[in-house]
C-alpha positions as a LaTeX table, in Angstrom:
\begin{tabular}{lrrr}
\hline
Residue & $x$ (\AA) & $y$ (\AA) & $z$ (\AA) \\
\hline
Met1 & 42.98 & 50.95 & 145.35 \\
Glu2 & 43.28 & 49.07 & 148.61 \\
Phe3 & 46.68 & 49.18 & 150.36 \\
Ile4 & 48.28 & 45.75 & 150.77 \\
Gln5 & 50.88 & 45.38 & 153.52 \\
Phe6 & 53.67 & 43.11 & 152.31 \\
Gly7 & 55.70 & 41.04 & 154.72 \\
Arg8 & 56.90 & 37.53 & 155.40 \\
Ser9 & 53.46 & 35.91 & 155.15 \\
Arg10 & 52.05 & 35.25 & 151.72 \\
Gly11 & 48.54 & 35.60 & 153.10 \\
Asp12 & 45.55 & 34.56 & 151.03 \\
Gln13 & 46.85 & 34.40 & 147.46 \\
Ser14 & 43.40 & 33.61 & 146.03 \\
Ala15 & 41.97 & 36.79 & 147.61 \\
Leu16 & 44.88 & 38.78 & 146.14 \\
Gly17 & 44.12 & 37.32 & 142.71 \\
Arg18 & 40.43 & 38.23 & 142.97 \\
Lys19 & 41.21 & 41.79 & 144.08 \\
Leu20 & 43.74 & 42.20 & 141.26 \\
Ala21 & 41.15 & 40.97 & 138.74 \\
Glu22 & 38.58 & 43.46 & 140.14 \\
Met23 & 41.09 & 46.29 & 139.80 \\
His24 & 41.83 & 45.42 & 136.16 \\
Lys25 & 38.14 & 45.10 & 135.29 \\
Ser26 & 37.43 & 48.61 & 136.52 \\
Ala27 & 40.64 & 50.22 & 135.26 \\
Lys28 & 39.55 & 51.22 & 131.75 \\
Ser29 & 39.80 & 54.97 & 131.28 \\
Asp30 & 37.86 & 57.14 & 128.84 \\
Lys31 & 40.81 & 56.73 & 126.45 \\
Gly32 & 40.67 & 52.92 & 126.54 \\
Tyr33 & 43.52 & 50.73 & 127.70 \\
Gly34 & 47.02 & 52.09 & 128.11 \\
Phe35 & 48.73 & 54.82 & 130.09 \\
Tyr36 & 49.89 & 58.40 & 129.67 \\
Val37 & 53.60 & 57.51 & 129.68 \\
Glu38 & 55.74 & 54.55 & 128.64 \\
Asn39 & 57.47 & 52.62 & 131.41 \\
Thr40 & 59.64 & 49.51 & 131.77 \\
Ile41 & 59.57 & 45.91 & 132.90 \\
Gly42 & 63.02 & 45.81 & 134.46 \\
Ser43 & 65.23 & 47.27 & 131.75 \\
Thr44 & 62.82 & 46.39 & 128.91 \\
Pro45 & 60.59 & 49.18 & 127.57 \\
Gln46 & 56.85 & 48.71 & 128.04 \\
Ile47 & 54.65 & 50.40 & 125.45 \\
Asn48 & 51.44 & 51.95 & 126.78 \\
Thr49 & 49.84 & 53.45 & 123.67 \\
Trp50 & 46.09 & 53.93 & 124.17 \\
Thr51 & 43.99 & 51.21 & 122.57 \\
Ala52 & 40.19 & 50.88 & 122.60 \\
Asp53 & 40.20 & 47.08 & 122.97 \\
Trp54 & 41.88 & 45.13 & 125.82 \\
Ile55 & 42.74 & 42.13 & 123.61 \\
Glu56 & 44.36 & 44.39 & 121.02 \\
Phe57 & 46.27 & 46.29 & 123.73 \\
Tyr58 & 47.60 & 43.14 & 125.38 \\
Ser59 & 48.40 & 41.30 & 122.16 \\
Lys60 & 50.10 & 44.28 & 120.49 \\
His61 & 51.74 & 46.19 & 123.36 \\
Arg62 & 52.50 & 43.38 & 125.81 \\
Leu63 & 52.93 & 39.95 & 124.20 \\
Gly64 & 53.50 & 41.16 & 120.65 \\
Tyr65 & 56.09 & 43.73 & 121.67 \\
Gln66 & 58.05 & 41.21 & 123.76 \\
Leu67 & 57.98 & 38.70 & 120.88 \\
Lys68 & 59.20 & 41.41 & 118.50 \\
Leu69 & 62.15 & 42.16 & 120.81 \\
Ile70 & 63.02 & 38.45 & 120.97 \\
Ser71 & 62.90 & 38.21 & 117.19 \\
Gln72 & 65.16 & 41.27 & 116.80 \\
Arg73 & 67.64 & 40.11 & 119.42 \\
Phe74 & 67.89 & 36.44 & 118.53 \\
Gly75 & 66.82 & 36.44 & 114.89 \\
Asp76 & 64.21 & 33.74 & 115.48 \\
Ser77 & 60.86 & 34.86 & 114.13 \\
Ala78 & 59.09 & 31.46 & 114.33 \\
Ile79 & 57.36 & 32.17 & 117.64 \\
Tyr80 & 56.43 & 35.70 & 116.53 \\
Glu81 & 54.81 & 34.38 & 113.37 \\
Lys82 & 52.77 & 31.82 & 115.35 \\
\hline
\end{tabular}
């Protein structure tokens, strides 16, 4: 992956977006989508269970998991059900 020097200038954000998209397109491993260990987004756990399909991975382990946490914490399951 190409090193990006961060600093005061935001640089070319559209080029950053294209490079990030290229990285994600080529990032699938032999195991599918996921990672070897779980990690966090801030203090919130991030589940990285291997999944063969990108849509299933993202909907179950990213969006779905965050919606589940919201439902558990606030007791509002309406958005989770949608």
